[in-house]
C-alpha positions as CSV (number, residue, x, y, z in Angstrom):
1,M,20.3,-18.0,26.4
2,T,17.1,-16.3,25.1
3,N,16.1,-12.8,26.1
4,Q,12.6,-13.7,27.1
5,T,11.0,-16.6,28.9
6,A,8.0,-18.5,27.6
7,S,5.6,-20.5,29.7
8,S,4.6,-24.0,28.8
9,T,1.6,-22.5,26.8
10,G,4.0,-20.6,24.6
11,A,3.1,-17.1,25.9
12,V,6.1,-14.8,26.1
13,N,6.5,-12.4,29.0
14,A,8.2,-9.1,28.1
15,F,9.2,-8.7,31.8
16,D,11.4,-11.8,31.7
17,D,13.9,-10.1,29.2
18,W,17.3,-10.1,31.1
19,K,17.9,-6.5,30.1
20,S,14.5,-5.4,31.6
21,I,15.3,-7.3,34.9
22,A,18.8,-6.0,35.1
23,T,17.7,-2.3,34.5
24,A,14.9,-2.7,37.0
25,I,17.4,-4.0,39.6
26,F,19.7,-1.1,39.1
27,M,16.7,1.5,39.3
28,A,15.6,-0.2,42.5
29,L,19.1,0.1,44.1
30,V,19.4,3.7,43.1
31,G,16.0,4.4,44.7
32,Y,17.1,2.6,47.9
33,T,20.5,4.4,48.1
34,V,19.5,6.5,51.1
35,M,17.7,3.5,52.8
36,V,20.9,1.3,52.7
37,S,23.3,4.1,53.5
38,V,21.4,5.7,56.5
39,P,24.0,4.7,59.2
40,V,26.8,6.5,57.5
41,L,24.6,9.2,56.2
42,S,23.5,9.9,59.8
43,T,26.9,10.1,61.1
44,A,28.1,12.3,58.1
45,L,25.4,14.8,58.9
46,V,26.4,14.9,62.6
47,D,30.1,14.9,62.0
48,K,30.4,16.9,58.8
49,V,27.5,19.2,58.7
50,G,26.8,19.6,62.4
51,F,23.2,18.5,62.8
52,T,22.0,17.0,66.1
53,E,21.0,13.3,66.5
54,V,17.3,14.2,66.7
55,E,17.7,16.4,63.5
56,V,19.3,13.5,61.6
57,G,16.3,11.3,62.3
58,R,14.1,13.9,61.0
59,I,16.0,14.6,57.8
60,W,16.4,11.0,56.8
61,G,12.9,10.2,57.9
62,A,11.7,12.9,55.5
63,D,13.7,11.3,52.6
64,M,12.0,8.1,53.4
65,G,8.7,9.8,53.6
66,G,9.3,11.2,50.1
67,L,10.1,7.7,48.9
68,A,6.8,6.6,50.1
69,I,4.9,9.4,48.3
70,G,6.9,8.9,45.1
71,A,6.0,5.1,45.2
72,I,2.4,6.0,45.7
73,I,2.5,8.1,42.6
74,S,4.0,5.2,40.7
75,A,1.4,2.8,41.9
76,I,-1.4,5.2,40.7
77,L,0.1,5.8,37.4
78,V,2.2,2.6,36.5
79,G,-0.8,0.9,34.9
80,R,-2.1,4.1,33.0
81,V,0.9,5.9,31.6
82,N,4.1,5.1,29.8
83,R,6.4,3.8,32.6
84,R,9.5,5.2,30.8
85,H,8.0,8.6,31.3
86,L,7.7,8.0,35.1
87,V,11.3,7.1,35.3
88,L,12.4,10.2,33.5
89,A,10.3,12.3,35.9
90,G,11.7,10.6,39.1
91,A,15.3,10.7,38.0
92,V,15.0,14.5,37.0
93,L,13.4,15.3,40.4
94,A,16.1,13.4,42.3
95,M,18.9,15.1,40.4
96,I,17.5,18.6,41.0
97,A,16.9,18.0,44.7
98,N,20.3,16.5,45.4
99,A,21.9,19.4,43.4
100,L,20.1,22.0,45.5
101,C,21.3,20.2,48.8
102,I,24.7,21.3,47.9
103,T,23.7,25.0,48.0
104,Y,21.1,25.1,50.7
105,V,22.4,23.6,54.0
106,T,20.1,24.8,56.9
107,F,18.0,22.2,58.7
108,D,14.7,23.4,57.3
109,E,16.1,23.6,53.7
110,V,17.8,20.2,53.8
111,L,14.6,18.7,55.4
112,W,12.4,19.6,52.5
113,L,15.0,19.0,49.8
114,R,15.6,15.4,51.1
115,A,11.8,15.0,50.9
116,A,11.7,16.1,47.4
117,A,14.6,13.7,46.5
118,G,12.9,10.9,48.2
119,V,9.8,11.4,45.9
120,G,12.0,11.0,42.9
121,S,13.7,8.1,44.2
122,G,10.2,6.6,45.1
123,I,9.0,7.0,41.7
124,L,12.0,5.2,40.2
125,T,11.8,2.4,42.9
126,G,8.0,2.0,42.4
127,V,8.4,1.4,38.6
128,A,11.4,-0.9,39.3
129,V,9.5,-3.1,41.7
130,A,6.4,-3.3,39.5
131,T,8.7,-4.3,36.7
132,L,10.3,-7.2,38.8
133,G,6.9,-8.1,40.0
134,G,5.7,-8.6,36.5
135,T,8.3,-11.5,35.8
136,T,7.0,-15.2,35.6
137,K,9.1,-16.1,38.7
138,P,9.1,-13.1,41.1
139,V,10.8,-15.0,43.9
140,I,13.9,-15.3,41.7
141,A,13.7,-11.7,40.4
142,F,13.5,-10.2,43.9
143,N,16.3,-12.5,45.1
144,L,18.4,-11.1,42.4
145,E,17.5,-7.5,43.4
146,L,18.4,-8.2,47.0
147,L,21.6,-9.8,46.0
148,G,22.5,-6.5,44.2
149,F,21.2,-4.8,47.4
150,A,23.8,-6.6,49.4
151,F,26.7,-5.4,47.2
152,S,25.4,-1.9,46.8
153,T,24.9,-1.6,50.5
154,A,28.6,-2.8,51.1
155,I,29.8,-0.4,48.4
156,S,27.9,2.6,50.0
157,L,29.0,1.8,53.5
158,H,32.5,1.5,52.6
159,F,33.1,4.4,50.3
160,L,30.5,7.1,51.4
161,P,32.3,7.8,54.8
162,K,35.3,8.7,52.7
163,L,33.5,11.5,50.8
164,T,32.3,15.0,51.8
165,M,28.6,15.6,52.2
166,N,28.7,17.5,48.7
167,E,30.5,14.6,47.0
168,I,27.8,12.2,48.4
169,Y,25.1,14.3,46.8
170,I,27.1,14.4,43.5
171,V,27.2,10.4,43.6
172,M,23.4,10.4,43.9
173,I,22.9,12.8,41.1
174,V,25.2,10.6,38.8
175,I,23.4,7.2,39.6
176,A,20.0,8.9,38.9
177,A,21.3,10.2,35.5
178,I,22.3,6.6,34.5
179,C,18.7,5.6,35.1
180,V,17.8,8.1,32.4
181,L,20.3,6.5,29.9
182,L,18.8,2.9,30.7
183,V,15.1,4.0,30.6
184,G,14.6,2.3,27.1
185,Q,15.0,-1.2,28.7
186,I,11.9,-1.0,30.8
187,P,8.6,-2.3,29.3
188,A,6.5,0.8,28.7
189,R,3.2,-1.0,29.7
190,P,2.0,-3.9,32.0
191,L,0.8,-7.1,30.6
192,T,-2.9,-7.2,29.6
193,K,-5.5,-9.4,31.3
194,E,-5.3,-11.8,28.4
195,Q,-1.5,-12.0,28.7
196,L,-1.7,-12.6,32.6
197,A,-4.3,-15.3,32.1
198,E,-2.2,-17.1,29.5
199,Q,0.8,-16.8,31.7
200,E,-0.8,-18.2,34.8
201,K,-1.7,-21.4,32.7
202,G,1.9,-22.4,32.8
203,E,2.5,-21.8,36.5
204,F,2.0,-24.0,39.5
205,H,1.5,-22.9,43.1
206,T,1.1,-24.7,46.4
207,E,-1.1,-21.8,47.5
208,D,-4.2,-20.3,45.9
209,W,-3.1,-16.7,45.4
210,H,-6.4,-15.5,44.0
211,V,-7.4,-13.7,47.2
212,P,-9.6,-10.7,48.1
213,K,-7.8,-7.4,47.7
214,I,-7.9,-6.8,51.4
215,L,-5.2,-9.4,51.9
216,P,-2.4,-7.9,49.9
217,I,-3.5,-4.6,51.6
218,I,-2.8,-6.3,55.0
219,C,0.4,-7.6,53.8
220,L,1.5,-4.0,52.7
221,I,0.6,-2.9,56.3
222,A,2.8,-5.7,57.6
223,V,5.6,-4.6,55.4
224,C,5.3,-1.2,56.8
225,F,5.7,-2.4,60.3
226,T,8.7,-4.5,59.3
227,Y,10.2,-1.3,58.0
228,I,9.4,0.8,61.1
229,N,11.6,-1.7,62.9
230,I,14.3,-1.5,60.2
231,G,14.2,2.3,60.2
232,G,14.6,2.8,63.9
233,Y,17.4,0.2,64.3
234,Y,19.4,0.9,61.2
235,T,19.3,4.7,61.5
236,Y,20.7,4.8,65.0
237,I,22.8,1.6,65.4
238,E,26.0,3.1,64.7
239,L,25.3,6.3,66.8
240,A,24.2,4.0,69.7
241,A,27.3,1.9,69.4
242,L,29.6,5.0,69.4
243,K,27.8,6.2,72.6
244,D,28.3,2.9,74.2
245,G,32.1,3.3,73.7
246,I,32.6,1.2,70.6
247,A,35.5,2.6,68.4
248,E,34.5,4.1,65.0
249,E,37.4,2.3,63.6
250,W,35.7,-1.0,64.6
251,M,32.2,0.0,63.4
252,T,33.0,1.0,59.9
253,P,34.4,-2.4,58.9
254,V,31.6,-4.1,60.9
255,L,28.9,-2.2,59.1
256,T,30.7,-3.0,55.7
257,W,31.0,-6.8,56.3
258,A,27.6,-6.9,57.8
259,S,26.1,-5.9,54.4
260,F,27.5,-8.8,52.8
261,F,25.5,-11.0,55.0
262,A,22.6,-9.8,53.1
263,I,23.9,-12.3,50.4
264,V,23.6,-15.0,53.0
265,G,20.0,-14.1,53.4
266,C,19.4,-14.3,49.6
267,V,21.1,-17.7,49.4
268,I,19.1,-19.1,52.4
269,A,16.0,-17.6,51.0
270,Y,16.4,-19.3,47.6
271,Y,16.7,-22.8,49.2
272,A,13.9,-22.2,51.8
273,T,11.4,-21.7,49.2
274,R,10.5,-25.5,49.4
275,F,8.9,-24.7,52.7
276,G,6.5,-22.2,51.0
277,L,6.4,-18.5,51.6
278,F,4.8,-18.2,55.0
279,K,6.9,-20.3,57.3
280,P,10.2,-18.8,56.4
281,L,8.8,-15.4,56.8
282,F,7.5,-16.1,60.2
283,I,10.9,-17.4,61.5
284,S,12.9,-14.5,59.9
285,L,10.5,-11.9,61.5
286,F,10.8,-13.4,64.9
287,L,14.7,-13.7,64.7
288,M,14.9,-10.1,63.3
289,A,13.2,-8.8,66.4
290,A,15.6,-10.9,68.5
291,T,18.6,-9.3,66.8
292,V,17.2,-5.7,67.7
293,Y,16.4,-6.7,71.3
294,M,20.0,-7.8,71.5
295,A,21.1,-4.2,71.0
296,S,18.9,-3.0,73.9
297,V,20.9,-4.7,76.6
298,G,24.0,-2.6,75.9
299,I,26.4,-2.7,72.9
300,T,29.7,-4.5,73.0
301,D,32.3,-5.3,70.3
302,I,30.9,-9.0,70.2
303,N,27.1,-8.4,70.3
304,I,27.2,-5.6,67.8
305,V,28.6,-8.1,65.3
306,I,26.0,-10.8,66.0
307,S,23.2,-8.2,66.0
308,L,24.2,-6.4,62.8
309,F,25.3,-9.6,60.8
310,G,22.0,-11.3,61.9
311,F,19.9,-8.2,61.1
312,M,21.3,-7.9,57.6
313,T,20.9,-11.5,56.9
314,L,17.2,-11.4,57.9
315,W,16.4,-8.2,56.2
316,T,17.1,-9.5,52.8
317,F,15.7,-12.9,53.7
318,A,12.4,-11.5,54.8
319,D,12.2,-9.0,51.9
320,V,12.4,-11.9,49.4
321,Y,9.3,-13.5,50.8
322,Q,7.3,-10.3,51.5
323,S,8.0,-9.1,47.9
324,A,7.2,-12.4,46.3
325,M,4.0,-12.8,48.3
326,M,2.7,-9.4,47.0
327,A,3.7,-10.3,43.5
328,H,1.7,-13.6,43.6
329,M,-1.3,-11.8,45.1
330,D,-1.2,-8.9,42.6
331,R,0.2,-9.7,39.2
332,S,-1.0,-6.5,37.7
333,G,1.7,-4.7,39.5
334,A,-0.4,-1.7,41.0
335,L,-0.2,-3.0,44.6
336,V,3.3,-4.3,44.1
337,A,4.3,-0.8,43.1
338,L,3.2,0.3,46.6
339,L,5.9,-1.9,48.2
340,P,8.4,0.9,48.1
341,A,5.7,3.4,49.5
342,V,5.1,1.3,52.6
343,Q,8.9,0.6,53.0
344,G,9.6,4.3,52.8
345,F,6.7,5.1,55.0
346,G,7.9,2.6,57.5
347,Q,11.5,4.0,57.4
348,F,9.9,7.5,57.7
349,L,8.0,6.4,60.9
350,G,10.9,4.3,62.2
351,P,13.5,7.1,62.5
352,N,10.9,9.7,63.8
353,M,9.5,7.2,66.3
354,A,13.1,6.5,67.4
355,A,13.9,10.2,67.6
356,S,10.8,10.9,69.7
357,V,11.9,8.3,72.1
358,L,15.3,9.8,72.4
359,D,13.8,13.3,72.5
360,A,11.5,12.3,75.5
361,G,14.6,11.5,77.5
362,Y,14.7,7.7,77.1
363,G,17.9,5.9,76.0
364,Y,18.8,3.7,73.1
365,S,17.9,0.7,75.0
366,Q,14.2,1.7,75.2
367,M,14.4,2.7,71.6
368,F,15.6,-0.7,70.4
369,I,12.8,-2.5,72.3
370,V,10.2,-0.3,70.6
371,S,11.7,-0.9,67.2
372,G,12.0,-4.6,67.6
373,S,8.3,-4.9,68.8
374,M,7.3,-3.6,65.2
375,A,8.6,-6.8,63.6
376,I,6.4,-8.9,66.0
377,V,3.4,-6.8,64.9
378,A,4.2,-7.7,61.3
379,L,4.5,-11.4,62.1
380,I,1.1,-11.4,63.8
381,L,-0.5,-9.8,60.7
382,Y,1.0,-12.4,58.3
383,M,-0.2,-15.1,60.6
384,G,-3.7,-13.7,60.3
385,V,-3.3,-13.7,56.5
386,L,-2.3,-17.4,56.5
387,V,-5.2,-18.3,58.8
388,Y,-7.7,-16.7,56.5
389,M,-6.2,-18.3,53.4
390,R,-6.3,-21.8,54.9
391,R,-9.8,-21.4,56.1
392,H,-10.9,-20.1,52.8
393,Q,-9.3,-22.9,50.9
394,A,-10.7,-25.5,53.2
395,A,-14.2,-24.1,52.7
396,A,-13.8,-24.0,49.0
397,A,-12.7,-27.7,49.0
C-alpha cells in the first residue's frame, strides 16, 4: 500500500499519508479526552475530591471553554505558521496545567487550571481536525477518527474510575507527551491553492460545495448547538441516574458498553453516505433529541440503556456528517480547525446551562428537556443551509 493517495490527475496529497492520518487521529483523541470522559470525571470530582454537582459543571465547562479558545488559536494560525510548532505549544501547555492540578486543589485553582489545560487540548485538536479535513476523502478520515473515538471512550470510561484523581492527571500528561514524540508526522503547511485546485479535478460530488462563507459559519453554529445538547446530557447523565436510584455497579458497565455503540454509529454512517450528507444528519439530530428527552421522564435500568446506547450511536453518526460537511465547504482547513472550538464552546455552554437549571431549583427532567431542544435548533439551521444551497443551484442551472 502506498503512503499517499493520488487523484486521477496525478496530484499527490500529503495529508493522505497514513502516518499523518493516524497521528492526527491520535492527537484528536488526546484533545477530546475530557470530552469523552466527562461522566466519570464528574463523579470522580464529587466522590474523590468533594466538589458539589454545580461546581463540577463549572469545572468541566471551563475545560471545554478552554478547548474552544485553543481551537480558535489553531484556526487563526494553522494556515500561517508551522503546524508542528502549534502541536508542541499545545502539548506543553496541557502537560503543565495537568501537573499543577495535582498540587492546587481548591475550586478556583482547579477551575482556571482546567481552562488552561483545555486551551492546550484545543490547540492539539484544532491542528488534528484541520489535518484530517485536508485529506482527499474527509468522510472516511473523520469516520476513522470517530471509530478511534469509540474505543478511546470505552477505555476511558472503564479504567479512569479505577484511578485516583492525581493518577488521572498523570495519564493526561503522558498522552500529551506522546503527541510531542509524533509531531514530525503532521504536514507542516496546508496545501497551496494550486494543489487544492488540482485535487478537486479528480473529485466528484453530488452537491456544489463552492458556497458563500456564511454557510459554513452557520454550520459551525449548528455544531455548537449540537454540543450544547451533548454537554448537558453527557455531563449529568450518570449523576441523574444515581439520583433516581440506579446502582453505580449498573451504571459503570452501561457507560462502558454504550461507548462501543459509537462504532455502530461509524458503521452506519459509512453506508449511509449513499443518501448524501444532509438527510442522514437530519435524522440523526432528531433521534438524538429523542434519546435525551427519554431521560427526562425518569431513569430506569431499561431506559438508561436505550438512551445511552442510542445517544452514543447518534453522537458519532452526526459528527461524521457535520465534520465532512465542513471539510467539503472549506478545503483550506481554516474554518474546519474551528470545529473543536465550537464543540468545546458548546460543551462549555451545555454543562453550565445544565448547572444553572439545577441551581435554579429545577430537576434533571427539565434539564434534559432544555438540552435535547438544542439538537432541534441545530436541525433547523442545517435545514436552512440545504434550502439555500438547493435554491442557489436551481438558480444557477
